[in-house]
Backbone as a printed PyTorch tensor [residue, N CA C, xyz], in Angstrom:
tensor([[[ 19.0470,  -6.0230,   3.4630],
         [ 18.6100,  -6.3290,   4.8060],
         [ 17.1260,  -6.6940,   4.7430]],

        [[ 16.7510,  -7.7330,   5.4380],
         [ 15.3720,  -8.2340,   5.4270],
         [ 14.4660,  -7.3610,   6.2950]],

        [[ 13.1750,  -7.5200,   6.0640],
         [ 12.1650,  -6.7940,   6.8270],
         [ 11.9190,  -7.5390,   8.1360]],

        [[ 11.8430,  -6.8290,   9.2530],
         [ 11.5550,  -7.4630,  10.5300],
         [ 10.1460,  -8.0320,  10.5110]],

        [[  9.9940,  -9.2660,  10.9690],
         [  8.7160,  -9.9700,  10.8730],
         [  7.8410,  -9.8360,  12.1180]],

        [[  8.3790,  -9.3460,  13.2090],
         [  7.6050,  -9.2740,  14.4450],
         [  6.3930,  -8.3540,  14.2770]],

        [[  5.2080,  -8.8940,  14.5540],
         [  3.9740,  -8.1230,  14.4560],
         [  3.4440,  -7.9840,  13.0380]],

        [[  4.0560,  -8.6830,  12.0770],
         [  3.6370,  -8.5970,  10.6820],
         [  3.2170,  -9.9790,  10.1790]],

        [[  2.4000,  -9.9910,   9.1350],
         [  1.9750, -11.2430,   8.5150],
         [  2.6930, -11.4100,   7.1920]],

        [[  2.9910, -12.6500,   6.8610],
         [  3.6560, -12.9610,   5.5950],
         [  2.6120, -13.3240,   4.5550]],

        [[  2.9120, -12.9830,   3.2990],
         [  2.0600, -13.3840,   2.1840],
         [  2.9610, -13.5470,   0.9620]],

        [[  2.6280, -14.5000,   0.1080],
         [  3.3640, -14.7370,  -1.1280],
         [  2.4190, -14.4440,  -2.2890]],

        [[  2.8580, -13.5730,  -3.1890],
         [  2.0810, -13.2320,  -4.3810],
         [  3.0100, -13.3760,  -5.5800]],

        [[  2.6170, -14.2190,  -6.5320],
         [  3.4290, -14.4700,  -7.7360],
         [  4.8630, -14.8410,  -7.3620]],

        [[  5.0030, -15.7450,  -6.4080],
         [  6.2900, -16.3080,  -5.9820],
         [  7.2180, -15.3070,  -5.3060]],

        [[  6.6880, -14.1730,  -4.8790],
         [  7.5040, -13.1820,  -4.1850],
         [  6.9510, -12.9780,  -2.7790]],

        [[  7.8410, -12.8190,  -1.8020],
         [  7.4550, -12.6720,  -0.3960],
         [  7.2210, -11.2100,  -0.0280]],

        [[  6.1640, -11.0120,   0.7740],
         [  5.8070,  -9.6940,   1.2850],
         [  5.4300,  -9.8240,   2.7520]],

        [[  5.5160,  -8.7030,   3.4650],
         [  5.0330,  -8.6100,   4.8380],
         [  3.9520,  -7.5450,   4.8460]],

        [[  2.9240,  -7.7570,   5.6940],
         [  1.8730,  -6.7470,   5.7830],
         [  1.3650,  -6.6520,   7.2130]],

        [[  0.8510,  -5.4830,   7.5420],
         [  0.2810,  -5.2390,   8.8720],
         [ -0.6090,  -4.0100,   8.8040]],

        [[ -1.5330,  -3.9360,   9.7410],
         [ -2.4110,  -2.7710,   9.8650],
         [ -2.0820,  -2.0970,  11.1840]],

        [[ -1.9260,  -0.7830,  11.1360],
         [ -1.5490,  -0.0270,  12.3300],
         [ -2.2860,   1.3100,  12.3040]],

        [[ -2.6400,   1.8100,  13.4770],
         [ -3.2450,   3.1420,  13.5180],
         [ -2.1690,   4.1850,  13.2300]],

        [[ -2.5590,   5.2270,  12.5340],
         [ -1.6340,   6.2870,  12.1550],
         [ -1.4600,   7.2500,  13.3210]],

        [[ -0.2290,   7.6190,  13.6010],
         [  0.0600,   8.5380,  14.7080],
         [ -0.4140,   9.9570,  14.4240]],

        [[ -0.4980,  10.3360,  13.1540],
         [ -0.8160,  11.7130,  12.7810],
         [ -2.2440,  11.9200,  12.2790]],

        [[ -3.0450,  10.8600,  12.2710],
         [ -4.4220,  10.9920,  11.7820],
         [ -5.3050,   9.9670,  12.5100]],

        [[ -6.6140,  10.0500,  12.3240],
         [ -7.5080,   9.0940,  12.9910],
         [ -7.6770,   7.7790,  12.2250]],

        [[ -6.8720,   7.5430,  11.2030],
         [ -7.0480,   6.3870,  10.3300],
         [ -6.1750,   5.2000,  10.7140]],

        [[ -6.6210,   4.0360,  10.2740],
         [ -5.7930,   2.8370,  10.3140],
         [ -5.1750,   2.6960,   8.9320]],

        [[ -3.9340,   2.2010,   8.8830],
         [ -3.1950,   2.1240,   7.6360],
         [ -2.7540,   0.6860,   7.3970]],

        [[ -3.0610,   0.1660,   6.1970],
         [ -2.5110,  -1.1130,   5.7550],
         [ -1.1390,  -0.8140,   5.1670]],

        [[ -0.1140,  -1.5070,   5.6560],
         [  1.2470,  -1.3350,   5.1610],
         [  1.7140,  -2.6410,   4.5420]],

        [[  2.3310,  -2.5690,   3.3680],
         [  2.8500,  -3.7430,   2.6640],
         [  4.2810,  -3.4510,   2.2450]],

        [[  5.1810,  -4.4240,   2.5040],
         [  6.5980,  -4.2580,   2.1910],
         [  7.1010,  -5.5350,   1.5420]],

        [[  7.7840,  -5.4120,   0.4100],
         [  8.4050,  -6.5900,  -0.2040],
         [  9.6830,  -6.9260,   0.5520]],

        [[ 10.1210,  -8.1900,   0.4340],
         [ 11.3370,  -8.6150,   1.1280],
         [ 12.5500,  -7.7610,   0.7680]],

        [[ 12.6390,  -7.3580,  -0.4930],
         [ 13.7810,  -6.5470,  -0.9220],
         [ 13.5440,  -5.0450,  -0.7400]],

        [[ 12.3970,  -4.6800,  -0.1810],
         [ 12.0080,  -3.2970,   0.1140],
         [ 11.8760,  -2.4190,  -1.1310]],

        [[ 11.7520,  -3.0240,  -2.3000],
         [ 11.5410,  -2.2230,  -3.5050],
         [ 10.1040,  -1.7200,  -3.5590]],

        [[  9.1680,  -2.5260,  -3.0450],
         [  7.7690,  -2.1120,  -2.9740],
         [  7.4220,  -1.8150,  -1.5220]],

        [[  7.0520,  -0.5870,  -1.2520],
         [  6.5770,  -0.1790,   0.0650],
         [  5.3380,   0.6640,  -0.1880]],

        [[  4.1710,   0.1670,   0.2480],
         [  2.9280,   0.9020,   0.0460],
         [  2.1310,   0.9650,   1.3340]],

        [[  1.3570,   2.0100,   1.4660],
         [  0.4520,   2.2020,   2.5930],
         [ -0.9160,   2.5500,   2.0400]],

        [[ -1.9480,   1.9970,   2.6750],
         [ -3.3220,   2.2220,   2.2110],
         [ -4.1810,   2.6310,   3.4010]],

        [[ -4.5700,   3.9110,   3.4970],
         [ -5.4780,   4.3310,   4.5620],
         [ -6.8140,   3.6170,   4.3930]],

        [[ -7.3620,   3.1010,   5.4940],
         [ -8.5400,   2.2430,   5.4030],
         [ -9.8510,   3.0060,   5.4730]],

        [[-10.0010,   3.9610,   6.3540],
         [-11.3040,   4.5890,   6.5810],
         [-11.5170,   5.8940,   5.8270]],

        [[-10.6920,   6.2200,   4.8710],
         [-10.8460,   7.4890,   4.1620],
         [-11.9900,   7.4260,   3.1510]],

        [[-12.5630,   8.5770,   2.8710],
         [-13.6500,   8.6450,   1.8940],
         [-13.1180,   8.3760,   0.4900]],

        [[-12.0030,   8.9880,   0.1330],
         [-11.3520,   8.7440,  -1.1430],
         [-10.3910,   7.5790,  -0.9510]],

        [[-10.5610,   6.5190,  -1.7250],
         [ -9.7220,   5.3230,  -1.5910],
         [ -8.4600,   5.4910,  -2.4290]],

        [[ -7.3160,   5.4260,  -1.7720],
         [ -6.0500,   5.6170,  -2.4580],
         [ -4.9540,   4.8370,  -1.7590]],

        [[ -3.8060,   4.7800,  -2.4120],
         [ -2.6480,   4.0830,  -1.8600],
         [ -1.4460,   5.0150,  -1.9900]],

        [[ -0.5180,   4.8990,  -1.0570],
         [  0.6990,   5.7110,  -1.0760],
         [  1.8680,   4.7940,  -1.4010]],

        [[  2.5770,   5.0900,  -2.4620],
         [  3.7730,   4.3400,  -2.8240],
         [  4.9740,   5.0520,  -2.2190]],

        [[  5.7740,   4.3010,  -1.4490],
         [  6.9430,   4.8870,  -0.7870],
         [  8.2400,   4.2380,  -1.2520]],

        [[  8.1330,   3.1560,  -2.0090],
         [  9.3170,   2.4360,  -2.4670],
         [  9.8510,   3.0030,  -3.7640]],

        [[ 10.7370,   2.2420,  -4.4090],
         [ 11.3100,   2.7280,  -5.6620],
         [ 10.7560,   2.0070,  -6.8910]],

        [[  9.6880,   1.1710,  -6.6890],
         [  9.0120,   0.5130,  -7.8060],
         [  7.5160,   0.5620,  -7.5550]],

        [[  6.7540,   0.8990,  -8.6110],
         [  5.2980,   0.8730,  -8.5420],
         [  4.7800,   0.5190,  -9.9200]],

        [[  3.9540,  -0.5070,  -9.9910],
         [  3.4030,  -1.0270, -11.2430],
         [  4.5050,  -1.2620, -12.2730]],

        [[  5.5530,  -1.9380, -11.8380],
         [  6.6930,  -2.3310, -12.6790],
         [  7.4600,  -1.1580, -13.2810]],

        [[  7.3560,   0.0030, -12.6730],
         [  8.1120,   1.1670, -13.1270],
         [  8.9040,   1.7200, -11.9450]],

        [[ 10.1060,   2.1720, -12.2230],
         [ 10.9090,   2.7860, -11.1740],
         [ 10.3270,   4.1490, -10.8360]],

        [[ 10.3210,   4.4590,  -9.5340],
         [  9.8060,   5.7370,  -9.0660],
         [ 10.9250,   6.5220,  -8.3940]],

        [[ 10.6020,   7.7130,  -7.9460],
         [ 11.6000,   8.5650,  -7.2990],
         [ 11.7940,   8.2330,  -5.8190]],

        [[ 11.0290,   7.2650,  -5.2870],
         [ 11.1750,   6.8710,  -3.8900],
         [ 10.4750,   7.7980,  -2.9170]],

        [[  9.8730,   8.8780,  -3.4240],
         [  9.1190,   9.7900,  -2.5720],
         [  7.6840,   9.2990,  -2.4590]],

        [[  6.9180,   9.8870,  -1.5580],
         [  5.5210,   9.5170,  -1.3930],
         [  4.7290,   9.9540,  -2.6250]],

        [[  4.1550,   8.9820,  -3.3100],
         [  3.2770,   9.2420,  -4.4480],
         [  1.9410,   8.5830,  -4.1560]],

        [[  0.8550,   9.3270,  -4.3550],
         [ -0.4880,   8.8190,  -4.0690],
         [ -1.1950,   8.4590,  -5.3720]],

        [[ -1.8860,   7.2910,  -5.3360],
         [ -2.6200,   6.8180,  -6.4970],
         [ -4.0160,   6.3860,  -6.0560]],

        [[ -5.0250,   6.7360,  -6.8440],
         [ -6.3900,   6.3210,  -6.5430],
         [ -6.5200,   4.8190,  -6.7550]],

        [[ -7.2000,   4.1600,  -5.8350],
         [ -7.4380,   2.7190,  -5.9720],
         [ -8.6210,   2.4910,  -6.9040]],

        [[ -8.5220,   1.5380,  -7.8270],
         [ -9.6370,   1.2590,  -8.7330],
         [-10.6510,   0.2860,  -8.1370]],

        [[-10.5090,  -0.0450,  -6.8670],
         [-11.4360,  -0.9470,  -6.1860],
         [-11.6380,  -0.4660,  -4.7610]],

        [[-12.6710,  -0.9710,  -4.1140],
         [-13.0080,  -0.5020,  -2.7660],
         [-12.1500,  -1.1900,  -1.7020]],

        [[-12.0840,  -0.5610,  -0.5520],
         [-11.3540,  -1.0920,   0.5980],
         [-12.3730,  -1.6540,   1.5750]],

        [[-12.2550,  -2.9350,   1.9460],
         [-13.2350,  -3.5170,   2.8710],
         [-13.0410,  -3.0000,   4.2970]],

        [[-14.0700,  -3.1770,   5.1200],
         [-13.9710,  -2.7750,   6.5290],
         [-12.9790,  -3.6470,   7.2890]],

        [[-12.8990,  -4.9170,   6.9050],
         [-11.9690,  -5.8580,   7.5330],
         [-10.9380,  -6.2660,   6.4910]],

        [[ -9.6720,  -6.0610,   6.7940],
         [ -8.5980,  -6.3720,   5.8560],
         [ -8.3010,  -7.8670,   5.9010]],

        [[ -8.4080,  -8.5120,   4.7510],
         [ -8.1750,  -9.9540,   4.6400],
         [ -6.9290, -10.2060,   3.7880]],

        [[ -6.3540, -11.4020,   3.8950],
         [ -5.2180, -11.7240,   3.0270],
         [ -5.5620, -11.6210,   1.5330]],

        [[ -6.7980, -11.9250,   1.1600],
         [ -7.1950, -11.8030,  -0.2480],
         [ -7.1250, -10.3450,  -0.7040]],

        [[ -7.6030,  -9.4270,   0.1270],
         [ -7.5230,  -8.0060,  -0.2330],
         [ -6.0600,  -7.5760,  -0.3400]],

        [[ -5.2280,  -8.0090,   0.6020],
         [ -3.8030,  -7.6610,   0.5710],
         [ -3.1710,  -8.1950,  -0.7130]],

        [[ -3.5020,  -9.4260,  -1.0930],
         [ -2.9780, -10.0010,  -2.3350],
         [ -3.4400,  -9.2000,  -3.5440]],

        [[ -4.6970,  -8.7480,  -3.5440],
         [ -5.2120,  -7.9240,  -4.6390],
         [ -4.4460,  -6.6030,  -4.7360]],

        [[ -4.1810,  -5.9860,  -3.5880],
         [ -3.4160,  -4.7260,  -3.5640],
         [ -2.0120,  -4.9690,  -4.1090]],

        [[ -1.3710,  -6.0310,  -3.6560],
         [ -0.0040,  -6.3300,  -4.1080],
         [  0.0080,  -6.5780,  -5.6150]],

        [[ -0.9390,  -7.3670,  -6.0920],
         [ -0.9730,  -7.6660,  -7.5210],
         [ -1.1770,  -6.3840,  -8.3360]],

        [[ -2.0860,  -5.5220,  -7.8960],
         [ -2.3350,  -4.2760,  -8.6210],
         [ -1.1100,  -3.3650,  -8.5870]],

        [[ -0.4220,  -3.2910,  -7.4390],
         [  0.7340,  -2.3960,  -7.3350],
         [  1.9580,  -2.9400,  -8.0630]],

        [[  1.9790,  -4.2430,  -8.3460],
         [  3.1320,  -4.8170,  -9.0380],
         [  2.8690,  -5.1090, -10.5120]],

        [[  1.6370,  -5.4720, -10.8740],
         [  1.3470,  -5.8810, -12.2470],
         [  0.3270,  -4.9940, -12.9500]],

        [[ -0.2890,  -4.0660, -12.2390],
         [ -1.2740,  -3.1860, -12.8590],
         [ -0.6050,  -2.1480, -13.7440]],

        [[ -1.4310,  -1.4090, -14.4770],
         [ -0.8790,  -0.3560, -15.3160],
         [ -1.8410,   0.8230, -15.4520]],

        [[ -2.8410,   0.8680, -14.5820],
         [ -3.8660,   1.8940, -14.7170],
         [ -3.9090,   2.8570, -13.5320]],

        [[ -2.7850,   3.0800, -12.8850],
         [ -2.7630,   3.9430, -11.7050],
         [ -2.9970,   5.3980, -12.0830]],

        [[ -3.9250,   6.0280, -11.3860],
         [ -4.2090,   7.4440, -11.5820],
         [ -3.6350,   8.2090, -10.4020]],

        [[ -2.6300,   9.0280, -10.6770],
         [ -1.9470,   9.7650,  -9.6160],
         [ -2.8560,  10.8600,  -9.0640]],

        [[ -2.7690,  11.0950,  -7.7620],
         [ -3.5210,  12.1620,  -7.1120],
         [ -2.5920,  12.8890,  -6.1470]],

        [[ -2.9570,  14.0670,  -5.7770],
         [ -2.1520,  14.8720,  -4.8570],
         [ -2.9370,  15.1600,  -3.5950]],

        [[ -2.2500,  15.3590,  -2.4970],
         [ -2.8860,  15.7280,  -1.2420],
         [ -3.4460,  17.1300,  -1.3850]],

        [[ -4.7230,  17.2890,  -1.0420],
         [ -5.3480,  18.6060,  -1.1860],
         [ -5.8260,  19.1580,   0.1600]],

        [[ -5.4960,  18.4800,   1.2390],
         [ -5.8320,  18.9960,   2.5520],
         [ -7.1670,  18.5620,   3.1080]],

        [[ -7.9830,  17.8370,   2.3140],
         [ -9.2710,  17.4180,   2.8580],
         [ -9.6170,  15.9770,   2.5110]],

        [[ -9.8130,  15.6000,   1.2300],
         [-10.2880,  14.2500,   0.9630],
         [ -9.1700,  13.2540,   0.6540]],

        [[ -7.9350,  13.6770,   0.5750],
         [ -6.7830,  12.7860,   0.4900],
         [ -5.8280,  13.2370,   1.5930]],

        [[ -6.1530,  12.8950,   2.8560],
         [ -5.5080,  13.5260,   3.9920],
         [ -4.1570,  13.0080,   4.4110]],

        [[ -3.8480,  11.7590,   4.2360],
         [ -2.6300,  11.2120,   4.8290],
         [ -1.4610,  11.3630,   3.8900]]])
């Protein structure tokens, strides 16, 4: 089943289609960048205003490896801009699909809050 496109932007990275959008989080004061592949194998969320920059993998693939499909947090090796641009989204997608240097982190109740 395809991803609903209403309210989302399309982007193509390495010949694969993705949808992305930024939305405020219902459970925290942060805005979240959400990225979903057409086949829903890659589902990631990136809190924008957090002090510790990280991404949450929710799909069943991350950096070309199968995952357990649960929420896994990884530190981002680059900064998050104040304004989310298609170039930043493409960089996130490329890193989450072709990177290999993800450092896993766990929620500790303060600096990795979401």
